[in-house]
N, C-alpha and C positions, 0 to 999 in steps of 0.2 A: 223953626218953629212948628211943622210936625211931630218932631219929636216931644215937643214938649206940650201940644196936645193932648199926644194919644198918651203920655205919660199922667195927667191931670185926669184924664178921663178912664185909665185904670186904675188911678188911685183910689179912684170912687167907687170902680163896680167892685175891683179884684176883692175887698172887706165882705161884698153881698155874701159871696160863695164862700170864702176863704177867712176863717178867724185866724190871724199873722200875730204872732207874737216874737219880740227879736229880744234875744237872750247876749248879754255883754254889748249893749249896743249904744252905751253914754256918751262915747266919743266918736260914733258913727258918723256926725253932721262934719267931723275935723279930717275925715279920711278927704284927701285931694290928691289930684295926679300930680307927678307921674304915678302909677301904680297900677297893679295889676292883680285883679281879684280872682280867685282861684277856688272852684267850689265842686261838693259832687256833682251829679248830674243824672235826676232818674225821672225827671218831667220836662215837659213843653213849659212849661209854668215857670220853672228856673231861673231863666235869664229875665223872665219879666218881675220876678220877685228882686232881684238884685238892682236893677234897672231903679226901681222904686224904692228901695231903702238908701239908697246913696244920692247925695243930693247932687253931683256932678255925672256931666252923662256916661254912658260907660257903653264900649265899643267891643261888640263879641264878634267873634268868628262864627261862622256860618256856612253849610256846604252849600256848593255851588247851586243844586238841585232848588232852593229854595228861590233863585232869580232866575229862574228858565221865562218867565212868562214876564210881558211887559209892567203887568200892576205887580208883580211879585217883586220885581229888581226894582222898580219903583220905590215899594213898601218898605221894603228891608233894607235898602239904600238910605231913605228916608230914618228909618231904625237905628241909625249906626251899625249896620251888619256890615262885617267882610266878608266876602265871599271866598271860599278857600274849596279845592279840589283833592279830596280827604283822599284820590287814588293816584294823584301826580307826584313824581318824584321830587319835582324842583317846583317851591313855590317863592319864585323872587318876589312876585307881586304882591301877596298878603304879607310875607315877612318885610317889605319895606316900608308896607301900609302901617302896620304895627310899631315899627322901630320909629317911624315918624311920628305918629301919636304920640308917644310916650315920650318923645324930644320935644312934643309941645305941652307937655304936663298934661296930658289926658289920661283915662282911666280906661284900662283893657281889660274884659273879662275871657277867663279860659278855664273852661272846662278839661282838665289832666287827659281824662277817658278818652275825651275825644268825641263823645259820642254818648248818647244815654244808658243806663246801664239799670238793670231794674235792680228794687229795692233789697238791702240785705247782701248784695254781691260787689265785689270789685273787679274793677277792668284794668288791661294792664296799661299805665299811663304812657302819651306820648313825650317827646322831649322840649315841645313848645314852651311848656311855662317857664324851664329852668333856662333855656336858649334867652328866651326876652329877658328874663329877670335880670341874667349875666349880664347879657349883651349890653341891655338898656341900663345897667345897675338900677335897679328900682327895687323897692319892697313889693312883697307879694302879702295880701292880706286873704287869709284863709278864709272860708266860711263853709258851713255845715248846714243842710238842708232837710227837714225832717217831714215829708208830708205823709198826715195821716191818714188812714185809707178810712175809718169811721167817720161819718157825719152825722152831728149834731145840728137838728134844727135847720136840714140840708145844708149845711156848712162844714166844713172840713179845717181842721187845725193846723197849719203849719208854723214848725218852728224854725228861725234864724239864727243860729249860734254865731258870732261874732269872733274870730281868733284873734290872738297878738299878729301886729303885721311880722313879715319874716324878713330879717335881713339877711342877704347872704354872700356880704364883702366877705366875712370871716368863714365862711362853709370852707369844711374840711376838706370835701369832694367836690371842688370846683371844675375838676377835668369830667366829671362824670353827670353827664343832662341826665342821664335814665335814674342814676341815685337821688337826684336831686328833686326830678320830679315826682322819683317813689315817697319821697318824704313829705313833699307838700301834701301831695293828695293823702297821705296818713294822717296829717295832721285835720285836715276835714272830716275824715273818718275816725278819728280820737276823739272831736268836738262832739259827734252825731254820738259816739258810744259813752261819751260820759254823759251826756245829756238823758240818757236812754236808762241808764244806769241809776241815775242820781233818784228816779223815781218822784219827782218833783212836779208830773202831770197835773194841773189842775182839773176838779170836776166842774166849776163854775164856767159860765160863759164869759169871755175874758171880752174887752173892747177891741174893736175893730184893728185897729194899730197900736201897739203898746211896747213899750221899752221896758224892761224887766229889769229893773236896776241893781235888785238884788243878787243878779247873779253876776 
């Protein structure tokens, strides 16, 4: 219930500050679990945006530091966040949690780089996204996020590019989690690069929430 309320409030408030355009989002409403959503990660806004554009609740892995206080633990748990110790060698509990969620046909969000990376840079991807996709035998939905630094009328433009779901069942390098994670991450960056090179950024102010069916 808390997740639904917060999502509703965020969907009303976020567009006040951000002008959000969704590319290739025609079939987005059809995306259901079990599914892994993979995206680049440059801002704390990223998981919020992904959670808003998908109809199904999205479970994200979050650093354990966010759960240190009682309020933090309550809030992030209510927002479907999964606590993870990024410095731990054994991650049995969060791994089981993610696999259980995928078995229940839920949607799990993963940032391959494992942390925020500055714009126009790339981090080394972790093996998690490949491990979970192969272990649970679920598709991966790649997403590219672009948050424009410039503001117009106190609003920043945010472009969300939806890629085609990736089916790893016939992947030629199944035994290499690192190669698969690298590939999945590169798909998101390719979506971003194509959008930036297309030169199709409009100068007029677009609606708060828009699905561009022409792309």
